[in-house]
ZATORNU-607918 format. One line per field, with one value per residue: chain; x, y, z of N, C-alpha, C in turn. Coordinates in steps of 0.001 Angstrom, whole numbers. Layout:
unit: c(A; ...) $
n_xx: c(X; ...) $
n_yy: c(Y; ...) $
n_zz: c(Z; ...) $
ca_xx: c(X; ...) $
ca_yy: c(Y; ...) $
ca_zz: c(Z; ...) $
c_xx: c(X; ...) $
c_yy: c(Y; ...) $
c_zz: c(Z; ...) $
***
This chain:
unit: c(A; A; A; A; A; A; A; A; A; A; A; A; A; A; A; A; A; A; A; A; A; A; A; A; A; A; A; A; A; A; A; A; A; A; A; A; A; A; A; A; A; A; A; A; A; A; A; A; A; A; A; A; A; A; A; A; A; A; A; A; A; A; A; A; A; A; A; A; A; A; A; A; A; A; A; A; A; A; A; A; A; A; A; A; A; A; A; A; A; A; A; A; A; A; A; A; A; A; A; A; A; A; A; A; A; A; A; A; A; A; A; A; A; A; A; A; A; A; A; A; A; A; A; A; A; A; A; A; A; A; A; A; A; A; A; A; A; A; A; A; A; A; A; A; A; A; A; A; A; A; A; A; A; A; A; A; A; A; A; A; A; A; A; A; A; A; A; A; A; A; A; A; A; A; A; A; A; A; A; A; A; A; A; A; A; A; A; A; A; A; A; A; A; A; A; A; A; A; A; A; A; A; A; A; A; A; A; A; A; A; A; A; A; A; A; A; A; A; A; A; A; A; A; A; A; A; A; A; A; A; A; A; A; A; A; A; A; A; A; A; A; A; A; A; A; A; A; A; A; A; A; A; A; A; A; A; A; A; A; A; A; A; A; A; A; A; A; A; A; A; A; A) $
n_xx: c(95927; 97122; 101194; 102441; 102894; 103150; 104894; 108130; 111290; 113057; 110597; 109460; 111959; 111823; 109514; 109484; 112293; 110844; 109334; 110213; 111434; 109827; 109015; 110863; 111424; 108662; 108301; 110682; 111990; 109947; 110206; 112907; 111961; 110300; 112553; 113260; 111660; 111671; 113825; 116146; 114335; 113045; 114395; 112325; 112449; 113881; 112319; 111948; 113838; 115498; 113951; 110522; 107914; 105773; 105541; 106722; 105932; 103792; 105192; 106015; 103648; 102859; 105315; 104624; 102124; 102825; 104883; 103480; 100952; 102664; 103450; 101017; 99841; 102339; 102237; 99488; 99743; 102130; 101599; 100301; 102617; 105158; 105080; 105171; 106395; 109081; 110633; 114160; 114215; 112058; 111987; 114132; 112587; 111147; 112056; 113420; 111246; 110365; 108452; 109685; 112408; 115639; 117313; 115463; 115419; 117352; 117759; 115218; 117009; 118709; 117623; 115775; 118113; 119104; 116253; 116090; 118330; 118332; 115945; 116164; 118447; 116261; 115261; 117043; 117509; 115315; 115263; 117643; 119917; 119943; 118295; 120141; 121707; 120572; 118290; 118903; 118311; 116314; 117536; 118698; 118801; 120167; 118581; 119011; 121521; 120411; 121726; 123136; 123196; 120256; 118718; 119403; 118017; 115617; 115091; 115255; 112800; 110590; 111024; 110283; 107931; 106675; 107082; 105450; 103145; 102616; 103578; 100969; 99199; 99307; 100821; 100040; 96314; 94438; 93941; 91984; 91278; 92723; 92905; 95570; 97192; 96853; 96372; 98688; 99852; 99239; 100317; 102606; 103193; 102329; 104230; 106248; 105645; 105714; 108701; 110003; 111468; 113079; 114758; 114590; 113060; 113414; 113592; 113470; 116414; 117056; 116146; 117424; 120170; 120016; 119546; 120947; 123472; 123324; 122997; 125619; 127393; 126970; 128303; 126725; 125845; 128179; 126624; 127367; 128493; 126345; 124783; 125615; 124758; 122077; 121665; 121766; 120549; 117805; 117381; 117654; 115170; 113485; 113745; 113031; 110723; 109919; 110826; 108294; 105653; 104124; 104709; 102829; 100571; 100234; 101035; 103105; 104892; 103651; 101685; 100908; 100439; 102847; 102632; 101236; 103439; 104326; 101180; 97724; 95249; 94348; 95869; 98651; 102028; 103330; 105584; 107764) $
n_yy: c(93964; 91641; 90263; 87437; 83990; 83240; 85114; 85408; 86297; 87422; 89324; 90466; 92100; 93755; 94806; 96868; 98139; 99719; 101008; 102373; 103913; 105761; 107010; 109084; 109804; 111576; 112327; 113457; 114871; 116847; 118548; 119595; 120770; 123345; 124253; 124978; 126508; 129089; 130024; 132458; 133938; 136469; 136481; 136440; 135846; 133576; 131474; 131113; 129781; 128098; 126615; 127537; 128132; 128888; 129728; 129181; 127442; 125806; 125220; 123250; 121492; 120950; 119195; 117527; 116456; 114635; 113099; 111090; 110993; 109675; 107428; 106251; 105239; 103761; 101574; 100086; 99869; 97637; 96314; 93913; 91976; 92662; 93466; 96817; 97962; 100182; 101627; 100887; 101145; 100308; 97682; 97078; 96825; 95492; 93009; 92833; 91747; 89766; 89537; 89288; 87884; 87029; 86467; 87982; 90595; 90936; 91527; 93123; 95624; 96304; 96985; 99110; 100458; 100586; 101530; 104855; 105402; 105564; 107244; 109804; 110079; 110389; 112800; 115032; 113900; 114883; 117275; 119071; 120841; 122748; 120789; 119199; 121479; 123987; 122826; 119931; 118022; 117473; 116687; 116284; 117832; 119442; 122198; 126067; 127046; 125394; 122660; 119809; 117639; 117742; 117925; 115229; 114180; 115054; 113129; 110916; 110829; 111448; 108967; 107783; 107086; 107098; 104376; 103656; 103838; 101980; 99914; 99533; 100043; 98180; 96091; 94516; 93227; 93647; 95947; 98040; 96843; 97893; 100542; 101365; 102118; 104514; 106165; 106045; 106803; 109467; 110655; 110220; 113002; 114816; 114743; 115433; 118689; 118790; 118397; 119167; 121208; 121320; 119193; 118506; 116342; 113376; 111016; 108326; 105698; 105092; 106844; 109108; 108601; 108246; 111038; 112379; 111359; 111206; 113864; 114127; 112876; 114342; 116855; 118601; 119493; 118416; 116344; 114251; 114039; 113917; 112374; 109265; 110583; 110922; 108598; 106283; 108392; 107098; 104450; 103907; 105507; 103428; 101102; 101336; 102050; 99691; 97804; 98671; 99742; 96461; 95869; 97197; 97421; 94527; 92126; 89609; 88309; 85570; 86028; 85718; 83700; 81871; 82577; 84907; 86734; 90105; 91715; 92261; 90791; 93081; 95368; 97001; 97138; 100425; 102782; 106336) $
n_zz: c(106086; 106804; 107388; 105654; 105214; 102612; 101189; 99815; 101041; 99489; 98420; 100204; 101160; 98687; 99020; 101284; 100170; 98255; 99526; 101123; 99790; 98572; 100452; 101720; 98842; 98898; 101305; 102641; 99889; 100075; 102579; 101214; 98858; 100305; 100652; 98764; 97801; 98686; 99063; 99362; 100406; 103146; 106091; 109166; 111557; 114087; 114005; 111670; 109999; 107613; 107148; 105857; 103634; 103312; 105937; 108641; 110640; 109559; 107426; 108578; 109028; 106431; 105446; 107273; 106571; 104267; 104854; 105922; 104265; 102614; 103545; 104730; 102199; 100865; 103225; 102736; 100131; 100121; 102737; 103173; 102375; 103662; 105879; 106301; 107341; 107212; 108411; 109844; 112660; 113505; 112355; 114573; 116976; 117009; 116624; 119699; 120817; 119310; 117075; 114697; 112250; 113234; 110527; 108726; 109891; 109360; 106720; 105857; 106889; 105031; 103008; 103618; 103583; 101491; 99256; 100755; 99982; 97581; 96914; 98003; 96013; 94210; 94430; 93651; 91230; 90640; 90874; 90353; 90736; 92831; 94661; 95980; 96884; 97607; 98483; 100283; 99557; 101532; 103838; 107437; 110742; 113263; 114287; 113462; 116376; 118496; 119960; 119502; 121344; 121979; 119706; 119335; 121578; 121147; 118811; 120454; 122064; 120046; 118055; 120395; 120446; 118330; 117992; 120300; 119324; 116723; 118361; 120067; 118117; 115655; 116218; 119351; 120194; 121056; 119615; 117693; 114440; 111580; 111141; 111515; 109638; 109133; 111517; 112199; 111097; 110908; 113606; 113069; 111623; 113515; 115245; 113309; 112993; 115442; 116196; 114241; 113986; 115313; 115282; 113083; 112416; 111554; 113144; 112031; 111083; 108262; 106894; 107787; 106985; 104053; 102831; 103806; 103274; 100397; 99812; 100600; 98567; 96584; 96310; 98108; 101692; 104442; 107017; 107784; 111019; 112860; 112685; 114424; 116793; 116140; 115819; 117254; 119131; 117905; 117732; 120799; 121950; 120127; 120879; 123766; 124077; 123129; 125176; 127284; 126397; 126125; 128717; 130243; 128779; 129040; 127112; 125864; 124051; 123346; 122952; 120560; 117265; 115776; 113041; 113168; 112934; 113186; 112956; 112754; 111528; 108203; 109547; 109093; 109530; 109919; 108786; 109292) $
ca_xx: c(95869; 98919; 102054; 102200; 105002; 103845; 105998; 109203; 111783; 112815; 109454; 109461; 112708; 111721; 108465; 110173; 113008; 109858; 107900; 111031; 112412; 108268; 108560; 112037; 111267; 108194; 107998; 112116; 111566; 108241; 110783; 113728; 110896; 110380; 113393; 113914; 110939; 111975; 115837; 116052; 113839; 113741; 113868; 112242; 112312; 115180; 111670; 111490; 115892; 116065; 112063; 109180; 108096; 104275; 105336; 107132; 104890; 102405; 105236; 106048; 102379; 102877; 106143; 104990; 101202; 103706; 105337; 101796; 99964; 103170; 103579; 99512; 99741; 102753; 101197; 97944; 100642; 103064; 101607; 100146; 103538; 105946; 103987; 105611; 107810; 109743; 111620; 114989; 113822; 110730; 112343; 114588; 111608; 109563; 112349; 113513; 110258; 110309; 107730; 110178; 112824; 116404; 116943; 114638; 115604; 119068; 117273; 114549; 117887; 119334; 116655; 115588; 118815; 118911; 115437; 115937; 119695; 117839; 114517; 116805; 118956; 115509; 114716; 118061; 116822; 113908; 115409; 118589; 122022; 118967; 117805; 121221; 122069; 119723; 117404; 119640; 117561; 115525; 118594; 118160; 120376; 119632; 118248; 121040; 121196; 119725; 122766; 123524; 122390; 118546; 118292; 119017; 116297; 114188; 114665; 114597; 111254; 110389; 110911; 109866; 106650; 106867; 107623; 104582; 102016; 103227; 103007; 99969; 98011; 99360; 100846; 98426; 95495; 93512; 93748; 90723; 91815; 92172; 92951; 96819; 98362; 95907; 96521; 99930; 100399; 98654; 101112; 104019; 102843; 102526; 105822; 107032; 105085; 106230; 110179; 110485; 111881; 114833; 116211; 114490; 112052; 113633; 112507; 113939; 117807; 117276; 115124; 118432; 121363; 119804; 119583; 122460; 124392; 123364; 123527; 127188; 128105; 126386; 128481; 126355; 126620; 128390; 126143; 128092; 128994; 125428; 124724; 125839; 123802; 120928; 121198; 122038; 119476; 116447; 117664; 116931; 113988; 112854; 114007; 112158; 109045; 109677; 110068; 107874; 104165; 103673; 104794; 101709; 99183; 100531; 100905; 104031; 105331; 102941; 99586; 100430; 100989; 104155; 101748; 101147; 104734; 103807; 100167; 96678; 94356; 93479; 96156; 100371; 103270; 104400; 107115; 108699) $
ca_yy: c(92792; 90309; 89900; 86625; 83310; 82762; 85876; 85129; 87245; 88126; 89650; 90779; 92888; 94979; 95885; 97621; 99258; 100912; 101662; 103850; 104992; 106720; 107886; 109704; 110675; 112262; 113577; 114672; 115647; 117997; 119376; 120140; 121913; 124631; 125243; 125639; 127309; 130159; 130573; 134082; 135542; 137586; 135729; 137708; 135149; 132887; 130471; 130709; 129955; 127027; 126650; 128736; 128982; 128818; 130214; 128454; 126072; 125348; 124720; 121595; 120874; 120423; 118591; 116333; 115349; 114541; 111715; 110652; 110246; 108584; 106509; 105137; 105293; 102277; 100673; 100235; 98738; 96413; 95798; 92547; 91880; 93066; 94798; 98051; 98503; 101008; 102118; 100249; 100800; 99385; 96336; 96276; 97091; 94184; 92331; 92154; 91273; 87615; 89595; 89442; 87175; 87920; 87230; 88642; 91225; 92409; 91666; 94626; 97115; 96255; 97158; 99995; 101911; 101034; 102344; 105807; 106145; 105183; 108020; 110710; 110216; 110645; 113710; 115136; 113438; 115225; 118992; 119194; 121144; 122984; 119870; 119467; 122794; 124595; 122051; 119432; 117046; 117045; 116461; 116368; 118085; 120335; 123499; 126788; 127752; 124084; 121605; 118577; 117117; 118349; 117208; 114134; 113925; 115337; 112352; 109691; 111160; 111453; 107460; 106953; 107769; 106202; 103484; 103275; 104028; 101271; 98306; 100364; 100171; 97775; 94423; 94956; 92171; 94271; 97686; 97998; 96939; 98522; 101840; 101344; 103059; 105934; 106308; 106143; 107868; 110590; 110284; 111013; 113986; 115216; 114628; 116513; 119602; 119308; 118148; 119658; 123452; 121355; 118177; 118876; 115599; 112587; 109945; 107001; 105884; 104768; 108583; 110283; 108555; 108304; 112016; 112824; 110492; 111513; 115035; 114910; 112319; 115164; 117897; 119353; 119717; 117163; 116243; 112680; 114460; 114005; 110330; 108340; 110689; 110479; 106915; 105737; 107946; 106861; 103448; 104136; 105700; 102450; 99879; 101597; 101620; 97787; 97567; 99524; 98947; 95255; 95678; 98725; 96884; 93621; 91716; 89174; 87556; 84932; 86715; 85356; 82264; 81772; 82696; 86632; 87766; 90931; 92019; 92026; 90764; 94107; 96153; 97001; 98316; 101280; 104375; 106915) $
ca_zz: c(105968; 108284; 106381; 105406; 105060; 101419; 100184; 100378; 101889; 98446; 98169; 102162; 101304; 97937; 99851; 101841; 99581; 97484; 100447; 102059; 98399; 98227; 101439; 101458; 97767; 98862; 102062; 102359; 98771; 100340; 102871; 99772; 97949; 100806; 101028; 97364; 97067; 99172; 98600; 99281; 100993; 104321; 107131; 110677; 113757; 114108; 113705; 110553; 109902; 106888; 106513; 105873; 102664; 103882; 107014; 110102; 111388; 108497; 106258; 109265; 108568; 104512; 105571; 108078; 106214; 102840; 105083; 106505; 103026; 101837; 104548; 104509; 100768; 101223; 103688; 101855; 99409; 100309; 104592; 103360; 102018; 104475; 107017; 105598; 108724; 106040; 109497; 110725; 114324; 113704; 112759; 115224; 117489; 116914; 116512; 120132; 121275; 118981; 116570; 113054; 112675; 112985; 109042; 108212; 110316; 108663; 105145; 105888; 107200; 104165; 101588; 103721; 103898; 99829; 99448; 101280; 99767; 96444; 97315; 98299; 94895; 93200; 95026; 93362; 89728; 90148; 91071; 90196; 91752; 93304; 95143; 97104; 97340; 98769; 99560; 101124; 99597; 102689; 104880; 108699; 111296; 114209; 113618; 114383; 118124; 118872; 120197; 118840; 122095; 122590; 118880; 119796; 122847; 120369; 118012; 121062; 122296; 118861; 118094; 121052; 120238; 116996; 117894; 120838; 118079; 116116; 119532; 120139; 117059; 114754; 117560; 120380; 119770; 120937; 119063; 116835; 113426; 109899; 111519; 112638; 108513; 109200; 112576; 113346; 109677; 111803; 114755; 112559; 110961; 114783; 116056; 112964; 113329; 116980; 116528; 112968; 114148; 116644; 114913; 111190; 112553; 110987; 113497; 111265; 110748; 107486; 107060; 107965; 106744; 103071; 101893; 104511; 102102; 98586; 99201; 100587; 97448; 95028; 96535; 99495; 102888; 105305; 107871; 108875; 112271; 113325; 112212; 115365; 117704; 115597; 115044; 119179; 120143; 117836; 118178; 122525; 122258; 119647; 122502; 125393; 123796; 122979; 126527; 127754; 126092; 126727; 130009; 130244; 127563; 129810; 126438; 125915; 121995; 123448; 122289; 119296; 116630; 115258; 111837; 113874; 113727; 113100; 112822; 112700; 110058; 108274; 109889; 108373; 110657; 108577; 109619; 108846) $
c_xx: c(97689; 99679; 102298; 102851; 104254; 104742; 107467; 110396; 112469; 111770; 109734; 110806; 112377; 110884; 109583; 110892; 112519; 109680; 108710; 111604; 110728; 108586; 109656; 111869; 109754; 108232; 109891; 112335; 110832; 109398; 112199; 113076; 110944; 111292; 114471; 113005; 110922; 113302; 115470; 115710; 113965; 113427; 113894; 111855; 113351; 114147; 112113; 113142; 115477; 114576; 111024; 108303; 106087; 104420; 105635; 106427; 104056; 103532; 105840; 104913; 102394; 103960; 105187; 103064; 101327; 104221; 103993; 101250; 101535; 103430; 101531; 99786; 100606; 102645; 99983; 98150; 100722; 102704; 101220; 101575; 104914; 105918; 104249; 106120; 108118; 110482; 112425; 114733; 112614; 111220; 113065; 113055; 110759; 110438; 113324; 112222; 109669; 109062; 108227; 111391; 113965; 117182; 116650; 114794; 116697; 118454; 116600; 115673; 118248; 118906; 115987; 116767; 118882; 117890; 115447; 117362; 118793; 116869; 115288; 117800; 117794; 115241; 115936; 118155; 116192; 114405; 116601; 120192; 120781; 118145; 118835; 121927; 121471; 118955; 117999; 118811; 117025; 116616; 118089; 118854; 119211; 119920; 119324; 119874; 120259; 121563; 122515; 122578; 120409; 118665; 118385; 118046; 115272; 113767; 114205; 113810; 110261; 109925; 110190; 107952; 105942; 106332; 105973; 102931; 102160; 102818; 101628; 98437; 97950; 99722; 99760; 97275; 94348; 92933; 92887; 91735; 91178; 92826; 94761; 97644; 97553; 96041; 98124; 100754; 100316; 99822; 102574; 103982; 102577; 104008; 106350; 106725; 106371; 107952; 111142; 111734; 112960; 115369; 115983; 113999; 112442; 113132; 112517; 115353; 117483; 117465; 116475; 119358; 121352; 120354; 120738; 123917; 124875; 123619; 125119; 127906; 127830; 127156; 127933; 126717; 127215; 127570; 126724; 128186; 127294; 125031; 124881; 125329; 122660; 120934; 121186; 120728; 117589; 116705; 117309; 115817; 113068; 112325; 112794; 110577; 108503; 109551; 108576; 106111; 104162; 103698; 103011; 100767; 99298; 100068; 102750; 103940; 103685; 101728; 99616; 100793; 102109; 104012; 101973; 102597; 105253; 102375; 98900; 96070; 94328; 94351; 98204; 100586; 104183; 105516; 107599; 110262) $
c_yy: c(92114; 90440; 88450; 85462; 83108; 84012; 85579; 86568; 88373; 89964; 90677; 92269; 94401; 95756; 97045; 98462; 100283; 101457; 103186; 104823; 106352; 107373; 108875; 110865; 111798; 113141; 114201; 115192; 117637; 119091; 119881; 121118; 123123; 124806; 126348; 126441; 128923; 131145; 132127; 134985; 135180; 136200; 136971; 137436; 134286; 131292; 130482; 130394; 128299; 126556; 127750; 128955; 129259; 129307; 129523; 127209; 125418; 124961; 123236; 121046; 119990; 119120; 116955; 115121; 114980; 113411; 110974; 110074; 109014; 107367; 105447; 104750; 103852; 101515; 99508; 98966; 97020; 96005; 94584; 91514; 91510; 92752; 95731; 98231; 99866; 102019; 101107; 100249; 100445; 98144; 95705; 96679; 95742; 93213; 91141; 91764; 89637; 88560; 89551; 88474; 87175; 87405; 87486; 90256; 91808; 91916; 93253; 95537; 97242; 96938; 98186; 100695; 102015; 101887; 103662; 106084; 106623; 106485; 109310; 110885; 110982; 111816; 114674; 114859; 114601; 117532; 119660; 120241; 121776; 122194; 119411; 120451; 123524; 124019; 120911; 118283; 116336; 116566; 116481; 116814; 118805; 121869; 125208; 127720; 126239; 122736; 120349; 118218; 117108; 118118; 116205; 113397; 113768; 113980; 111401; 109881; 110570; 110236; 106755; 106492; 107431; 104967; 102481; 103097; 102571; 99939; 98477; 99767; 98723; 96337; 94610; 94180; 92776; 95699; 97461; 97422; 97555; 99997; 102381; 102425; 104489; 107214; 106963; 107366; 109514; 111595; 110845; 112393; 115187; 115891; 115027; 117932; 120006; 119642; 118923; 120551; 122736; 120243; 117990; 117032; 114075; 110790; 108741; 106837; 105933; 106321; 109901; 109421; 108321; 109252; 112956; 111831; 110776; 112756; 115274; 113458; 113636; 116184; 119029; 119230; 118474; 117299; 114768; 113390; 114190; 112964; 109508; 108938; 110717; 108817; 106629; 106821; 107569; 105320; 102934; 104141; 104258; 100927; 100380; 102211; 100280; 97222; 97455; 99169; 98246; 94881; 96461; 98067; 95280; 92055; 90869; 88738; 86400; 85120; 86361; 84573; 83016; 82547; 84435; 87066; 89245; 91528; 91609; 92098; 93018; 95517; 95831; 97414; 98915; 101996; 105010; 106592) $
c_zz: c(106253; 106620; 106731; 104922; 103196; 100651; 100876; 100381; 100787; 98202; 99373; 101312; 99697; 98303; 100480; 101383; 98625; 98447; 100848; 100779; 98565; 99424; 102163; 100495; 98236; 99859; 102717; 101604; 98970; 100943; 101715; 99181; 98863; 100665; 99936; 96699; 98054; 99623; 98625; 100197; 102318; 105288; 108805; 111612; 113199; 114034; 112880; 109476; 108891; 106852; 106341; 104510; 102394; 104935; 108443; 110440; 109961; 107776; 106836; 108943; 107266; 105259; 106238; 107481; 104884; 103161; 105895; 105683; 102544; 102093; 104846; 102900; 100747; 102173; 103232; 100640; 99152; 102413; 104509; 103078; 103152; 105899; 107444; 107332; 107941; 107187; 109760; 112005; 114304; 113774; 113616; 116470; 117846; 116850; 118103; 121275; 120323; 117236; 114130; 113488; 112678; 111087; 108232; 108422; 109317; 107236; 104747; 105793; 106234; 103150; 102333; 103510; 102248; 99911; 99844; 100708; 98023; 96132; 97187; 96843; 93565; 93223; 94095; 91744; 89317; 90072; 90766; 91104; 92656; 94860; 95958; 97620; 98180; 99478; 100048; 100877; 101193; 103960; 106390; 109491; 111922; 113951; 114320; 115492; 119082; 118814; 119693; 119611; 122658; 121052; 118732; 120793; 121766; 119412; 119257; 120974; 120852; 118299; 119279; 120844; 119191; 117345; 119032; 120238; 117205; 117398; 119754; 119651; 116559; 115472; 118324; 119589; 119893; 120607; 118251; 115358; 112504; 109673; 111825; 111471; 108569; 110155; 113250; 112272; 110270; 113235; 114151; 112310; 112117; 115662; 115371; 112450; 114641; 117017; 114872; 113101; 114965; 116095; 113362; 111827; 111745; 111835; 112964; 110829; 109291; 106671; 106362; 107219; 105324; 102493; 102327; 103202; 100571; 98740; 99868; 99642; 96682; 95720; 97609; 100556; 103368; 106188; 108873; 110248; 112693; 113773; 113374; 116578; 117260; 115883; 116717; 119381; 119485; 118175; 120064; 122149; 121274; 121360; 123589; 124835; 123621; 124371; 127089; 127622; 126119; 127702; 130720; 130062; 128333; 127976; 125955; 123886; 122235; 123174; 120836; 118318; 116075; 113833; 111821; 113368; 113435; 113480; 112439; 111673; 109677; 108839; 109071; 110177; 109944; 110058; 109127; 109142) $
***
């Protein structure tokens, strides 16, 4: 279902806030849970460090699927209201191509960051001190031995792939209807499995800042040093995808009417 003008900005903002709240609560919460479950377990390889309750990549698959299911659920609940961006980088990528108005974009960004922060605090509420002291509230960050520039590169490429999927499946008029939520969710799950042990696979500015902020406020780790690099990388990746896909697919803003500011009927624009 497409986002329509029948909804006011506050309704769209509330949809984005709740959508990303559950994205962080379910997705980042699952990441925190794996660390809590595996606390004190022996490490056998460097690739097990920081994650591994199920064993290496199996944990990342579980985390990726948690994010995917959260995204798909929020898409089908709120897609017809706001388009279910639930990712500031996705909103930016749509703004630069004229698929959302500037005033709406600013409102979306405010709602998305507030929702992500509240979602991170909800993880702390559920898991208590272990949630931030052991689980780090699921905050992303470079894994041991990974320099920040490599983690940022992973975030840039991951965000590029995520937004490319949004444009190809939810913006392109020629995309099959009804599949955007499912396929974009699975695309994100795959990116998390691939990039998790490099950067934590945030690929979402609000998902990056929310857990880091809440973790810091509660006395956990201070990861603010990575935020500028992560956000810049995510923005660059999103803008690159917004620039290149319409050129490859040969469509422009003119391919949609003003009322079709985001998506085709029966599709929504999600993302992690």
